[in-house]
FIKOLZA-1660 file (N, C-alpha, C; in steps of 0.1 Angstrom, whole numbers, plus 5000, padded with zeros to 4 digits):
% residues 89
   i   px   py   pz ch aa at
   1 8905 3251 3218  A  M  N
   1 8918 3247 3221  A  M CA
   1 8925 3247 3209  A  M  C
   2 8939 3253 3210  A  K  N
   2 8946 3256 3197  A  K CA
   2 8953 3244 3195  A  K  C
   3 8959 3237 3205  A  D  N
   3 8970 3226 3203  A  D CA
   3 8964 3212 3206  A  D  C
   4 8967 3202 3199  A  R  N
   4 8964 3188 3203  A  R CA
   4 8973 3184 3214  A  R  C
   5 8967 3176 3223  A  Y  N
   5 8974 3167 3233  A  Y CA
   5 8967 3153 3236  A  Y  C
   6 8979 3146 3241  A  L  N
   6 8976 3132 3244  A  L CA
   6 8972 3130 3257  A  L  C
   7 8961 3124 3261  A  E  N
   7 8958 3119 3275  A  E CA
   7 8956 3105 3275  A  E  C
   8 8965 3099 3285  A  V  N
   8 8967 3084 3286  A  V CA
   8 8959 3077 3301  A  V  C
   9 8953 3070 3299  A  T  N
   9 8948 3061 3313  A  T CA
   9 8957 3050 3313  A  T  C
  10 8961 3047 3327  A  Y  N
  10 8971 3039 3330  A  Y CA
  10 8964 3028 3340  A  Y  C
  11 8965 3015 3339  A  R  N
  11 8962 3004 3351  A  R CA
  11 8975 2998 3354  A  R  C
  12 8978 2998 3367  A  K  N
  12 8989 2991 3373  A  K CA
  12 9000 2995 3363  A  K  C
  13 9002 3006 3360  A  G  N
  13 9013 3012 3355  A  G CA
  13 9015 3008 3341  A  G  C
  14 9005 3003 3335  A  K  N
  14 9004 3001 3319  A  K CA
  14 8995 3011 3313  A  K  C
  15 8997 3016 3299  A  P  N
  15 8985 3023 3292  A  P CA
  15 8974 3014 3288  A  P  C
  16 8963 3018 3293  A  L  N
  16 8950 3009 3290  A  L CA
  16 8944 3014 3278  A  L  C
  17 8944 3029 3279  A  A  N
  17 8937 3035 3267  A  A CA
  17 8944 3050 3266  A  A  C
  18 8941 3056 3253  A  A  N
  18 8948 3070 3252  A  A CA
  18 8938 3079 3242  A  A  C
  19 8937 3090 3244  A  Y  N
  19 8929 3099 3237  A  Y CA
  19 8938 3109 3231  A  Y  C
  20 8939 3112 3218  A  L  N
  20 8945 3123 3213  A  L CA
  20 8936 3135 3208  A  L  C
  21 8935 3145 3216  A  Y  N
  21 8925 3155 3215  A  Y CA
  21 8934 3164 3205  A  Y  C
  22 8924 3165 3195  A  L  N
  22 8930 3174 3182  A  L CA
  22 8925 3188 3184  A  L  C
  23 8930 3199 3177  A  A  N
  23 8928 3214 3180  A  A CA
  23 8913 3214 3175  A  A  C
  24 8905 3222 3182  A  R  N
  24 8890 3223 3181  A  R CA
  24 8885 3236 3187  A  R  C
  25 8871 3238 3188  A  E  N
  25 8868 3249 3195  A  E CA
  25 8865 3244 3211  A  E  C
  26 8867 3253 3218  A  P  N
  26 8867 3249 3233  A  P CA
  26 8855 3241 3235  A  P  C
  27 8843 3241 3232  A  R  N
  27 8831 3235 3236  A  R CA
  27 8827 3224 3229  A  R  C
  28 8834 3219 3217  A  A  N
  28 8830 3212 3206  A  A CA
  28 8829 3195 3215  A  A  C
  29 8819 3189 3211  A  K  N
  29 8814 3176 3215  A  K CA
  29 8811 3167 3205  A  K  C
  30 8814 3155 3207  A  S  N
  30 8815 3144 3198  A  S CA
  30 8800 3141 3196  A  S  C
  31 8798 3140 3182  A  V  N
  31 8781 3136 3179  A  V CA
  31 8784 3124 3169  A  V  C
  32 8795 3120 3166  A  R  N
  32 8797 3106 3159  A  R CA
  32 8811 3100 3160  A  R  C
  33 8813 3089 3160  A  T  N
  33 8825 3080 3163  A  T CA
  33 8824 3072 3149  A  T  C
  34 8838 3070 3143  A  E  N
  34 8839 3060 3134  A  E CA
  34 8850 3052 3137  A  E  C
  35 8852 3039 3133  A  R  N
  35 8862 3030 3136  A  R CA
  35 8874 3034 3124  A  R  C
  36 8886 3037 3127  A  A  N
  36 8896 3040 3116  A  A CA
  36 8904 3025 3115  A  A  C
  37 8906 3019 3125  A  S  N
  37 8914 3006 3125  A  S CA
  37 8909 2998 3136  A  S  C
  38 8916 2987 3138  A  D  N
  38 8911 2977 3149  A  D CA
  38 8915 2983 3163  A  D  C
  39 8923 2993 3162  A  T  N
  39 8926 3002 3178  A  T CA
  39 8924 3015 3179  A  T  C
  40 8917 3019 3166  A  I  N
  40 8915 3036 3168  A  I CA
  40 8903 3039 3162  A  I  C
  41 8897 3048 3173  A  L  N
  41 8884 3054 3168  A  L CA
  41 8886 3070 3164  A  L  C
  42 8877 3074 3155  A  V  N
  42 8878 3090 3154  A  V CA
  42 8864 3096 3158  A  V  C
  43 8867 3106 3166  A  D  N
  43 8854 3113 3168  A  D CA
  43 8852 3125 3160  A  D  C
  44 8841 3127 3160  A  Y  N
  44 8837 3140 3151  A  Y CA
  44 8829 3149 3156  A  Y  C
  45 8827 3161 3154  A  G  N
  45 8820 3172 3159  A  G CA
  45 8809 3176 3150  A  G  C
  46 8798 3184 3154  A  A  N
  46 8786 3187 3149  A  A CA
  46 8789 3192 3136  A  A  C
  47 8798 3198 3133  A  E  N
  47 8802 3204 3119  A  E CA
  47 8810 3193 3109  A  E  C
  48 8811 3180 3113  A  G  N
  48 8819 3168 3107  A  G CA
  48 8834 3169 3107  A  G  C
  49 8838 3180 3118  A  E  N
  49 8853 3181 3116  A  E CA
  49 8858 3168 3129  A  E  C
  50 8870 3163 3126  A  P  N
  50 8876 3155 3134  A  P CA
  50 8880 3163 3147  A  P  C
  51 8876 3156 3160  A  I  N
  51 8880 3165 3173  A  I CA
  51 8889 3154 3180  A  I  C
  52 8889 3142 3178  A  G  N
  52 8898 3135 3187  A  G CA
  52 8899 3120 3179  A  G  C
  53 8911 3111 3186  A  I  N
  53 8913 3099 3183  A  I CA
  53 8915 3091 3195  A  I  C
  54 8904 3082 3196  A  E  N
  54 8909 3070 3207  A  E CA
  54 8915 3061 3203  A  E  C
  55 8926 3058 3211  A  I  N
  55 8934 3045 3209  A  I CA
  55 8931 3034 3221  A  I  C
  56 8923 3024 3218  A  T  N
  56 8917 3015 3224  A  T CA
  56 8932 3004 3230  A  T  C
  57 8939 3002 3222  A  A  N
  57 8952 2993 3225  A  A CA
  57 8964 3001 3222  A  A  C
  58 8968 3010 3233  A  P  N
  58 8980 3017 3230  A  P CA
  58 8992 3010 3226  A  P  C
  59 8993 2997 3235  A  A  N
  59 9005 2990 3232  A  A CA
  59 9008 2984 3217  A  A  C
  60 8997 2983 3210  A  Q  N
  60 8995 2977 3196  A  Q CA
  60 8998 2991 3187  A  Q  C
  61 8994 3004 3190  A  V  N
  61 8998 3014 3180  A  V CA
  61 9010 3018 3176  A  V  C
  62 9013 3022 3163  A  T  N
  62 9025 3027 3159  A  T CA
  62 9022 3041 3156  A  T  C
  63 9033 3047 3156  A  V  N
  63 9032 3063 3148  A  V CA
  63 9029 3064 3135  A  V  C
  64 9032 3056 3128  A  A  N
  64 9030 3052 3114  A  A CA
  64 9015 3052 3113  A  A  C
  65 9010 3044 3121  A  E  N
  65 8995 3038 3120  A  E CA
  65 8986 3052 3122  A  E  C
  66 8989 3059 3132  A  V  N
  66 8983 3071 3137  A  V CA
  66 8984 3082 3126  A  V  C
  67 8997 3083 3123  A  N  N
  67 8999 3092 3110  A  N CA
  67 8994 3088 3097  A  N  C
  68 8989 3078 3094  A  G  N
  68 8982 3077 3084  A  G CA
  68 8967 3081 3085  A  G  C
  69 8961 3077 3097  A  I  N
  69 8950 3083 3099  A  I CA
  69 8948 3096 3103  A  I  C
  70 8957 3104 3104  A  L  N
  70 8957 3120 3107  A  L CA
  70 8959 3124 3094  A  L  C
  71 8968 3117 3083  A  R  N
  71 8969 3122 3069  A  R CA
  71 8956 3123 3062  A  R  C
  72 8948 3110 3066  A  D  N
  72 8936 3110 3059  A  D CA
  72 8927 3120 3065  A  D  C
  73 8927 3125 3078  A  L  N
  73 8919 3135 3081  A  L CA
  73 8923 3148 3079  A  L  C
  74 8936 3150 3072  A  R  N
  74 8939 3161 3068  A  R CA
  74 8948 3172 3081  A  R  C
  75 8953 3162 3090  A  Q  N
  75 8958 3170 3103  A  Q CA
  75 8972 3167 3102  A  Q  C
  76 8978 3177 3110  A  A  N
  76 8994 3177 3110  A  A CA
  76 8997 3163 3116  A  A  C
  77 9009 3157 3112  A  L  N
  77 9015 3146 3117  A  L CA
  77 9021 3147 3129  A  L  C
  78 9022 3135 3135  A  L  N
  78 9029 3134 3149  A  L CA
  78 9043 3132 3149  A  L  C
  79 9050 3136 3157  A  E  N
  79 9065 3133 3159  A  E CA
  79 9065 3122 3168  A  E  C
  80 9074 3113 3166  A  P  N
  80 9073 3100 3174  A  P CA
  80 9074 3103 3189  A  P  C
  81 9080 3114 3196  A  E  N
  81 9079 3117 3210  A  E CA
  81 9064 3121 3213  A  E  C
  82 9057 3125 3205  A  E  N
  82 9044 3129 3210  A  E CA
  82 9035 3116 3217  A  E  C
  83 9040 3104 3211  A  L  N
  83 9033 3092 3215  A  L CA
  83 9040 3083 3226  A  L  C
  84 9054 3089 3229  A  A  N
  84 9063 3084 3237  A  A CA
  84 9055 3079 3251  A  A  C
  85 9046 3086 3257  A  P  N
  85 9039 3083 3270  A  P CA
  85 9032 3068 3269  A  P  C
  86 9028 3065 3256  A  L  N
  86 9024 3051 3253  A  L CA
  86 9032 3038 3257  A  L  C
  87 9046 3042 3257  A  A  N
  87 9056 3032 3257  A  A CA
  87 9064 3034 3272  A  A  C
  88 9060 3043 3278  A  A  N
  88 9068 3050 3291  A  A CA
  88 9064 3039 3303  A  A  C
  89 9054 3031 3304  A  A  N
  89 9052 3018 3312  A  A CA
  89 9059 3006 3311  A  A  C
% end
């Protein structure tokens, strides 16, 4: 997968959880998960590369918080509209 994308799970019209898929090899699987904050987990592939970010409380997450984690992971930062689906409901 070349580009990252956000997948949001909703319950009763409100975001329940979200997953930000990072650019990675098509068949990359998570082999390790680390807590990055109270509401964010980072999944890593077999080579130690970050492959995704799980957002467990979408209503509480900010773009600044996600970008801080992306910066630590040496990933491209998000534009605010990339997380807009979390506030859509």
